[in-house]
N, C-alpha and C positions, 0 to 999 in steps of 0.2 A: 517367814519372810515372803511377802507377796511379789514374787518376781516372775510369775508364769504368764508372761505376755504372749500374745499370739505369735506363732513361729514366723520369723522373717521370711519373706519370699525368697525362694531358692533361685539363685541366678543360674542360668543355663548357658549353653553354647560352648564353643571350642575354647574361648578365653578362660572360662572358669575351670575347664578340665585341665588345660595346660598349667594354670596356677596351682591346682591341687597336686598335679604330678610333680611340678617343680618344688612345691612345699615338702612333699614326701622325700624327694632327693635331698633337699636342703636339711631336712631333719636327720638324715643319715650322716651328712658331711659336717655340718656346723658344729655339733658337739665334739667332733674329733679334730677340729682346727688346732687346739693346743698340741696334739700329737704331731700334726704336720709342722707346726712352728718348731717343736723340739727337733724334728728331723732336719728342718732347714738349718737350725743352729749347729747340729751335728756335722752336716756337710760343710757349712761355712767355716767351721773351726778346724776340723780334724782330717779332712781328705788331703791328698798330696798337694793340692793347689790351694788349700785353705789358709786361714790366718795363723793357725797353730797346728801344723801337720803332726799327726800322731798315728803311726801305723797300727798300733794296737786298738785304739778307740775307733779308728776308721773301719775296722772289721764289723762294727755294729751297723754301719750305714745300709749295707745290702739287706740283711735280715729284717731290719726295721721297716724298710719300704716294701719288701717282698712278702713278708708274713704279717708283721704286727699291724700296720696301717690298714690293709684290706680286711683283716679279721676284726679289727675294731669297728670298721664301718659295717661289716656284716652283722656283728653282734648288736650294734646300735639299731640297725634296721629291723632285725628280728625282735629286739626288745620293744620297739615302737608298736609292733603288731601283737606280740604275745608274751610280753614281759621277759623274765629271765629265761624261761623255757624256750621261747622263740629265739632268743639271742644265742643260746647254747647250740640249738639244732642248726641255726643258720651258720654259725662258726664251723661246725663239723662239716656241713655241706660245702662251704667255701674251700675248706682244706682239700677236698677232692678236686675242685676246679683248679686250684693252684698246682697241685701235683700233676693233674692231667695236662695243664699248659706246659709245665717244665718237661714232661715226658715227650710231648709233641715237638717242642723246640729242639730237644736233644736228638730226636729221630731225624728231623730235618737237617740239623747241622752235621750229623753223622753221614747222611746220604750225600750232602754237598761236599764234605771233605773227602769222601771216598772217590767222588768223581773228579774233584780238583783240590789237591792238598793246599793250594793257596787261597781257596775261597774264604770269604769273610763269614764269620759265624753270626747267627742271630742272637740277640740278647734276650734276657728274660722279659716276659710280659707280666706286668704287675696288675693284679686282678681287682682294680677298683670298680670298673664297670661290672665285672663278675660278681663282686660283693653286692652291688646295687640291684643286680638281677636275681641272684640266688637267695638273698636274705628274705625278700617277701615270699618267694616260692616256698622256702623251707618253713617259715613261721606260719603262713596261712595253712599249709598242708598239715602241719603238726596240730594246729588249733582245730582243724576239721576232723582229724583222726581222733583227737581226744573227745570231741563231741559225740562220736559214734558209740563209745562205751561209757559215757558219763552217766553215773547213777546205776550202772549195771555190774559194777565190780563188788565182789563179796567183801564185807567188812574185814579188815586186817590185811588185805592184799593190795590196797590202794598204792602204797609206796612202791611195792614190787612192780606193779603194772606201769606206774608213771615213769619209773627209772628205766625199765627195759624197753618200753614203747618209744621213749625219746632216743635211747641209745640205738635201738634197731633201726628206727626211721632215719636217724642221722646217718647211720652207716649206709643205708640204701641210697640216700641222697648224695653221700660222698662218692659212691660208685657211679651214680648218674652224672655227677659233676665231673668226674675224672674223664669219662669218655665223651658223650655227646655235647655236654654243656661247654666244657673247656675248648673243644674244637670250634663251636659256634662263636664263643666270645673272642677267641683269637682272631677269627675271621672279621668280627665286628671291629675289633681294635685295629686290624690291618686296614680295613676300609676307611675308618675315621682318620687314622694317621696318614693314610695316603691322600685323603681329601685336604687335610691341613697342609701337608707337604706340597701339594699342587698349588694351593693358594699362596704359599710362601714363595715357591719357585717362580710363579707367574706374577709375583708382586701384587696379588689381588687381596691379600689379607686385610688391608684397610677397608675393603668393601663390607666386611663383617659388621662394621659400625652401622650400616644401613639397617641391620636387623637388631643389633644389640641395644643401641640407644633408644629407639622407640619401645623395645621390649622392656627396658628398665622402667620407663615412665608408666607403662601399663601393667607392671608387676608380672611380666612373663619371662623374666630373665633367668629365674632359678633353674628351669629345665635346661636351658642352654649352658649356663655356667656350671652347675653341679653335675649335669648329665653328660656333658661333652668336654668343656674347656678344662675343668679341674682334673679329671682323670688323665686326659691327654697331656696336660701341663706337667703333672707329676711324672708321667712316663718320660717326657723330654728332660725334666730336671734330674732324673736318675741316670741320664746318659753322660757322655763325656763333657758336655758344656756345663752341666750342673745348674741350668737355668732354663726358663721358658718364657717366651713373650706372651703366651696364652693367658698367663695369670694377670696380665695388664689390660686385656681387651675390655673387661667389664669393670675392673676395680679402679681404673684411673680417675682420680677426683677432679682432673683438670676441666673437662666439659661442664660439670656441675657448678664449680666455683666460678667459671667464666660467665655462665648464665646469671648467677646471683649477683656478681659484680656489675653486670650490665644493668640489672634492676637498681642497684645502689646508685648508679650515675644517671640512668635514663628512665627509671620507673616512676610511678606516681602513687600517692596515697599510702595505704597500708602495705602494699607490696614493697614499695621503696623503703618504708620505715622498718620493716621486718627483715629485709634482705641482708643487712650486715651481720646480724646475729645468726641468720641461717647459713651464711657463707662460712662462718667460724665453725659452726656445728658440723657442716658437711665436710669441710676440708680437714679439720683436726679430729673431729669425732667419728668421721667415717659413715655418718648416716646419710646416704645418698637420697633416701626417700624425701628428705626435706626440700629438695629443689623440684620435685615432681609437680606440685601445684603451680609453680611459676611457669613451667612449660605448658601445663594444661590451660592456663589463662589465655595463652595464644599458641595453639597447636603448631603454628608455623615455626615457633621457636625450636621445635624438634629438629628442624633443618640445621639450626645452629649447633645443636648437640651432636648431630651426625658429622658435621664438618669438623668440629673439635675432636671427636672420637677418631675420625680418619687421620687427622693430623697427628694425634698421639701415636697411633699404630704405625704410621709411616715413619715417624721419628725413631721409634724403637726398632723398626726393621733396618733403617739406615745405620743406626748406631749399634746394632746387634746386641741390644740390651734386654734384660729379662729379670725375673724374680726367681729365687730358689724354691719358694713354696707359695701357696695362696696367701694373699693379704686380706685378712678379715678381722675387723670391718675395713672398708675401703678408705681408711684414713691415710694421710700422707705419712704419718708416723709408722703405721703398720707396713706401708709400702717400702719405705726406706729400711725398715728392719729386716725385710725379706729380699732386698735388692742384692743381686750378685756383686761380688767384689769388683768386677770390671764394668759395671753397668750404672754406676751412680750418676755420671754425667748424662748418659742417654735417658735414664728414667726422669731425671730432673728436667731435662729439655722437653721430654714428651708431655709432662704435666704443664709446664709453663706455656709451651706453644699451643697445646690443645685448649688451655684456658684462654689464651689470647685470641685464637681464631673464633671460639665460641662467643667471646665478648664482642668481637667486631661484627659478626653476623647478627648477633642479638641486638646490638646497637642500631643497625640498619632497620631491623624489623620494628623495634620499639619506637624509634623516631618517626617512622613512616605512619604509625597509627596513633601518635601522641595526641593530636587534636581530638580524635574520636574517643580516645580513652578518657581525656579530661572532661569531655561533654557527658560521657556515660557516668563518670564519678559525680559530676555536678547534679545529675538526675537521680542520684541515690543508689546506683547499681554497685553491688559488692562483688567485684570480679574475683578477688582473692578468696572470699567466702565460698563463692560458687565453685572455684577451682579446688578448694579443700574438700568440698562435698563430692566433687567428681573423683578426686584422688582417693577418698575413702571408698567410694563405690567401686573403683578399679581394683582396690585391694580386698574388697569384700567388707569394707567398713572398718578395718582394723588399723587405721592410720594413726600414727603418733604425732603427726607434725603440727596439728592445730595449736596445741598448747606451747610447743617449742617456738612457734612463731608469735605467740601472744595473741593468736586469733583462732577462734574455733567456729567451724561451720555449723555445728549443732552440738550443744552440750547437754541436750536432754537425754535422759536415759529412757530405755524402752521397756520399763517395767510397768506393771499394771498398777502398782501402788508404791508405798514406801518400803523401807527395808527393815522396819521394826519386826523383831521376832523374839520369842521367849528363849530360844536356844542360845546358849552362851557361845560367843564367837572367840575361838582361841587359835584356829588354824585357817588362814585366809590364803587363797591361791589365785594368782592372775594366770590365765591360760590363753595361749594363742597357738597357731599352727606349729611354729618352731620352738616356742618356749623361750625365745630370746628377744632382743630388740624392744618392740613396743610393750610387750607384757612385762619385761624387766623394768622398763621406765615407769609403767603404771604402778608396779609394786613399789618402786622407790617413792613415787608421789604419795601413795597411801601410807607408807612406812613413816615418811616425814610428818604427815598430818597426825598420825597416832603419837609420834614422839613429841610433837608440839603440845598435844593434849595431855601429855604426861603418862601415856600408856606404854608400858614396856614389856608386858608379858604376853603379847599376841604375836604369833608368827605370821609373817607376810612373805610369800615366796612366789616365784614365777616358774611355770612348767609348760611343756608342750602338752596339748590336749591328749595326745597318745599316751603320755606318762602319768595322767591323773589316776589317783586311786581313791576309793570311796571311804576315806578316813579323814576327810577335811570338812570343816564346818561351812565355809563359804567359798564359792568359786565366782570370780569376776571375769567375764568374757565380753568381747564385742558381740553385738546382737546377732550377727550372722552365724556365730559359732556356738551360741548358747545351747542349741539342741544337741550338738555333738558332745559338748561337755556334760550335759545332763545324762546322756547315755553312759558315760564313763563314771559319773558320780551321782547316781539317782537319789542317794540319801543326803546329799549336801544341799545347801541353799544356794541359789543362783541369782546373780545380779548381771543384767545386760547393760552395756554402755555404748554410746556412739563413738567415744574417743577415750582411749586409755589414759591420756595425759591430763584431761580436764573434764571431769564429770561431777555434777552436783550430787550424785549418789554417794561419792566418797565422804562428803560431810555427814550424810545420813548414817553411813556405816560407822564413822567415827563417833557420832552422837550415841548410837546404839551400844557400841563397845564401851564407851565411857560410862553409860548407865549400868553396864554389867560389871565394870571394874572400878567402882568408886574409890577403893583403897589405893589405887595407883595415883590418884590425883590429890591425895591428902597432903 
């Protein structure tokens, strides 16, 4: 398969570094969202103020959030770097951080009570940020240590060395985590919690939309969302209120749907024609990325998104509303599934009002430039196509929205030739940074094409690049990620595409597979 095109130019700068950092954090959090959902259901149903109070089942709530969730995140982060070995050592190391934090809190409480018996005690600090810090340290260090004696172990002693080296190094990291790391992370959590508390107390929390809404459009939000908002939100939701407004700062679908509805009414051309479908996908499917090209068509529309975001945050502050756990994806269905029992009205109003404000501000901007936009369209300019290309560039080219909108900025693949190969294709993997979203949708597209061709014995999956193994036949990635995927799977064949959702290379893959599996089409 001739897919060895020239490596794509590597983007530099702070934006790319923040994207990569956010992607790594997202890779640790997103696979564990089901566990967070399960914990949210547990609290919603069985705590003393839940729908079905159950004192026995409620005893699971504390250990679930204090031990299981952080350890799952640590294991996932370690696994991303060094497979199972990295995950196990990361989990051991995090246990030291959890124990160290509990010991520190106990000492502080004992001292406070000795001085004043009526003093309020500090609660547990749940080590989500600790997991995201300790996991890469543990996994990378274990990988480095293994490299020191790789190929130097006498035959027959490999298992002994592998088991004891991981156990001993995990034990050392546990001790390190118990003392210095736990103290540092508790300090970080106190600082971040204090900053959020100050924003809430001074009624300045809506100002976070000035950062969050533009960050979303330029794919810089993961570092903020998964690095700060999710850990602090879970910490708040574990308290007496059992909810947090922080889960709604980034996930609120109101601003996005308000922008798209403005294009439905006041847009022109392809943007207006595709906006209704985009609004449905964004609002109910939770794929916020689909409205980013519309904002990029007119960057001033980001002002409308900020205004809507601030409106939503203000509404939730006034109504004291929040979610029990993160809503992922940011669908209205997922949001209401995680809404606290006393917050349905506030959350609903925050979505409606944020959409209305964004719609109104977007209307002003679109109407003010309507004559100019019509003239540009008459001259043959493709504003939406250019915006799709800009959106792909902002994400590193891995955008899924072109086909969802029925428009593709560039459907050409970046391969040097066709995909014909003598090797039989039985295991095909779509790979992206997080292994979800766009790669999952691309896999679905190819899977449907193969099904229509009568081919049923070919596996098509989606994975994060970090989880690729060199036992697959074909890896399909966006062109910016192909080199990274090739490092993980040097023996696989690679296809690079511009758009996961709509590439002519898929038909070539289907034709090649069909030629190799004629019995399936009989």
